[in-house]
C-alpha positions in Angstrom: 153.4 4.3 110.0 154.8 3.7 113.4 152.6 5.4 116.0 153.7 5.0 119.6 151.1 3.4 122.0 151.8 6.2 124.6 153.3 9.6 124.6 156.8 10.1 126.1 155.6 12.4 128.9 152.6 12.9 131.2 150.7 16.1 130.3 150.6 19.2 132.4 148.9 21.1 129.6 146.4 19.7 127.0 145.5 22.0 124.1 142.5 20.8 122.1 141.2 21.5 118.7 137.5 22.7 118.5 135.7 21.6 115.4 135.4 17.8 114.8 137.4 17.1 118.0 135.2 18.5 120.7 132.1 19.7 118.8 130.2 19.3 115.6 129.8 22.4 113.5 129.9 20.6 110.2 126.7 22.1 108.7 127.8 25.7 109.1 131.4 25.0 108.0 130.4 23.3 104.8 127.8 25.9 104.0 130.6 28.6 104.3 133.0 26.5 102.2 130.2 26.2 99.6 130.0 30.0 99.5 133.8 30.5 99.1 134.7 28.0 96.3 132.5 29.6 93.6 134.5 32.8 94.3 138.0 31.4 93.7 138.4 33.2 90.4 137.2 36.5 91.8 139.5 36.1 94.8 142.5 35.4 92.5 142.8 31.9 93.9 141.8 29.6 91.0 145.3 29.8 89.4 146.9 29.2 92.9 145.4 25.7 93.2 148.0 23.0 93.5 148.9 20.8 90.5 148.5 17.0 90.6 152.3 16.7 91.0 152.2 19.0 94.1 149.4 17.1 95.8 150.2 14.8 98.8 148.0 11.9 97.7 146.0 10.7 94.6 142.9 11.5 96.6 144.1 15.1 97.2 144.8 15.5 93.5 141.3 14.4 92.6 139.8 16.8 95.1 141.8 19.7 93.7 140.9 18.8 90.1 137.2 18.6 91.0 137.3 22.0 92.7 139.3 23.5 89.7 136.7 22.1 87.2 133.5 22.8 89.2 134.4 25.4 91.9 132.7 23.3 94.5 133.4 20.2 96.6 132.5 16.8 95.2 129.1 15.6 96.7 130.8 12.6 98.2 133.2 14.8 100.2 130.3 16.9 101.5 128.3 13.8 102.4 131.2 12.2 104.2 131.9 15.4 106.2 135.3 14.0 107.3 137.6 16.8 106.2 137.8 20.2 107.9 137.9 23.7 106.3 141.6 23.9 107.3 142.4 20.6 105.6 140.4 21.6 102.5 142.5 24.7 102.1 145.7 22.8 102.8 144.8 20.3 100.1 143.9 23.1 97.7 146.8 25.5 98.3 149.6 23.6 100.1 152.3 25.9 101.4 151.0 29.0 99.7 150.4 31.1 102.8 149.0 34.1 101.0 146.4 32.0 99.2 145.3 30.3 102.4 145.1 33.7 104.2 142.8 34.9 101.5 140.7 31.8 101.6 140.4 31.9 105.4 139.3 35.6 105.2 136.6 34.7 102.7 135.5 31.8 104.8 135.2 34.1 107.9 133.0 36.4 105.9 130.8 33.6 104.7 130.7 31.7 108.1 129.1 34.8 109.7 126.0 34.0 107.7 125.8 30.3 108.9 126.8 30.2 112.5 124.3 27.9 114.1 123.9 25.1 116.6 127.0 23.6 118.2 126.8 20.2 119.8 129.4 18.1 121.6 130.7 15.2 119.6 130.6 13.0 122.7 127.7 13.1 125.1 129.9 13.1 128.1 132.5 15.5 126.8 132.2 17.9 129.7 132.6 15.1 132.2 135.8 13.9 130.5 137.2 17.5 130.3 136.4 17.9 134.0 138.3 14.7 134.8 141.4 16.1 133.0 141.2 19.3 135.1 140.9 17.2 138.3 144.2 15.6 137.3 145.8 19.1 137.6 146.1 19.5 133.8 145.6 23.0 132.3 143.3 22.9 129.3 143.3 25.2 126.2 141.1 25.6 123.2 142.7 26.0 119.8 140.8 26.9 116.6 141.3 28.4 113.2 137.9 29.9 113.8 138.0 33.7 114.3 137.4 34.8 117.9 134.1 36.3 117.0 132.7 32.9 116.1 134.5 30.9 118.8 133.1 33.1 121.6 129.6 32.6 120.2 130.1 28.8 119.8 131.6 28.2 123.3 128.7 30.2 124.7 126.2 28.0 122.9 127.5 24.6 123.9 125.2 23.2 126.6 123.9 26.7 127.3 127.3 28.1 128.2 128.3 25.2 130.4 131.8 24.9 128.9 132.9 28.4 129.6 134.7 27.5 132.8 136.6 24.5 131.4 139.4 26.2 129.6 142.4 28.2 130.9 143.2 29.7 127.6 141.7 30.1 124.1 143.6 31.0 121.0 141.8 31.7 117.7 142.8 32.0 114.1 142.8 35.8 114.0 144.8 36.1 117.3 148.0 35.2 115.5 149.8 36.0 112.2 149.4 32.4 110.8 146.7 29.8 111.3 147.4 26.1 111.6 149.4 24.2 110.4 151.8 26.9 111.5 152.6 26.5 115.2 151.7 30.1 116.1 148.5 29.3 118.0 150.0 26.6 120.1 153.0 28.7 121.0 150.8 31.6 121.9 148.6 29.4 124.1 151.6 28.1 126.0 153.0 31.6 126.4 149.7 32.8 127.9 149.9 29.9 130.3 153.5 30.8 131.2 154.8 27.5 129.8 157.5 26.5 127.3 156.9 24.0 124.5 157.7 20.5 125.6 156.5 16.9 125.5 154.5 17.7 128.6 152.1 19.7 126.4 149.8 17.5 124.4 147.8 18.8 121.5 144.7 16.8 120.5 143.3 17.3 117.0 141.5 15.5 114.3 143.4 16.6 111.2 146.8 16.3 109.6 147.2 20.0 110.0 146.9 19.6 113.8 149.6 17.0 113.8 151.9 19.2 111.6 151.2 22.2 113.9 152.0 20.2 117.1 155.3 18.9 115.6 156.3 22.4 114.5 155.6 23.7 118.0 157.7 21.1 119.7 154.8 19.5 121.6 153.2 16.0 121.8 150.7 15.3 119.0 147.6 13.2 119.9 145.5 12.4 116.8 141.7 12.3 117.5 140.4 9.5 115.3 136.8 10.2 116.0 136.0 9.2 112.4 137.4 5.7 113.2 139.6 5.6 110.1 141.3 2.2 109.7 145.0 1.7 109.8 145.4 1.7 106.0 143.9 5.2 105.8 146.0 6.4 108.7 149.1 5.1 106.9 148.0 7.1 103.8 147.4 10.4 105.5 150.5 10.0 107.7 153.0 8.5 105.3 156.1 9.5 107.3 158.0 10.4 104.1 160.7 13.0 103.7 158.1 15.3 102.1 155.4 14.5 104.7 157.3 13.5 107.9 154.8 14.5 110.6 153.4 11.6 112.6 151.2 11.7 115.7 152.8 10.4 118.9 149.5 8.6 119.8 146.0 8.0 118.6 142.7 8.1 120.5 139.2 7.5 119.3 137.4 9.3 122.2 137.9 11.5 125.2 137.8 8.7 127.8 140.8 7.1 126.0 142.6 10.5 126.4 141.8 10.7 130.1 142.9 7.1 130.6 146.2 7.8 128.9 146.8 10.9 131.0 146.0 9.0 134.2 148.3 6.1 133.2 151.3 8.3 132.6 150.6 10.3 135.7 150.5 7.1 137.8 153.5 5.8 136.1 155.4 9.0 136.9 154.4 8.8 140.6 155.6 5.2 140.8 159.0 6.2 139.3 159.3 9.2 141.6 158.5 7.1 144.7 161.0 4.4 143.6 163.8 7.0 143.2 163.0 8.6 146.5 162.8 5.3 148.3 
C-alpha cells in the first residue's frame, strides 16, 4: 500500500469520527452488538451473511463463519476491541444495504440499554481540537450513532466541555445511508456551506471511514490509534480493484494531525508570499 506522507491540500474543514477516534465507548458498543447477534435469525439476517468467497480477507471470512455458527463474536475479537460496530456489520453483510439498515436499527434499540461513560481516547484531546480551531479550521462530528445517543455522549464528555468545539454534527439517522456511504460527510459539508474537496479532511479509525471519505471526494486521514503495523495496514487497505480505497495519510494521535495541518498551512503561506513577491 502506498500512503502519502502528507495530504495534497491544507484543510479548511476537518470532519472527525466519534467512537474509537475521539472517544472510547467500547463497553457499551460491544454490549449492544452482543444483544443483536443472537437475534440474527429472528431479524431475517442469518441467511444474509456473506459467504467466504465474498469476504474481503481470510480473517473476515473467519469472523463471519464464527458469527454464523455461534451468533456471537469470537471472544478474541471482543477482548481486542479493535473493530467498530460499523466495521462488524460491513464484514458480516458487505454491500447489502437493507441488511445493514436492519442491523443498525437493532443496534440502536440495544444501545439504548447500555449508554454509559464516555472518555476521551487522548488525555489532551480538547486541547488539540482547540488548536485546530485556532488555525481557522471548521470542525465537524460524524458518527453512525443515532442523534439521541450522540447528544447524550457529547454532553457527558468532560462534563459537557466539548459542546462548543464543533461547528456541525451529523449522525446516522440524519441521512438515508450510514457510512461507508458518503451521505453524512456530504450533509456536514452542505450544512457548513462547503463543497467536497481535498481541503476537507475526514479523520476516522476504520476502513469504512476511508471508503466514505473517498466516495465523498474528500481527503481521508486514517487514525491508527490502535498502532497497527504496516503489514496489517497493507492487509486492510489492499488497494485492489475490488477494494481500491486507500487513506491519503495516517496519524497515530491528534498532535500529529495538528502538526500536519500546521505544516500544510505554513507551506501554503510560503507559496502564496513567493507568488505575490
